[in-house]
C-alpha positions, 0 to 999 in steps of 0.5 A: 909279449911280457914274461914275468918270473916273480918280479911282480910280487915286490911291487905294491901296485900289482894292478898298475903293472897288469894294466900296463902289461895288458896294453896294446903293445903286448897285444894282451899276451903275457905269462906270469910265474909268481908265488901266491900267498895263503890268505891266512898268512900272518904279518910276522911271516910277511916281515920275516927276511927269509920270506922277503928273499923268497919273493913272498913278502908282498905276494898276493893271494890267488883271488887277488891276482885273478881280480887284478887280471880281470880289472886289467882286462 
């Protein structure tokens, strides 16, 4: 079992993390708690230091997470 509490967001390659997390050693069981970005979030907001501190600077959208989870199997 893998549990993630907003530690996936700072990583650029979320798909790689999700593929690893869904591997045989976890038997496909994991829980994720993460901030997701509004698809309309502008670059100035993403670069704001307060946003970085809030785990939002590399947050994916809900659709991006769903795509990555589906790709990971």
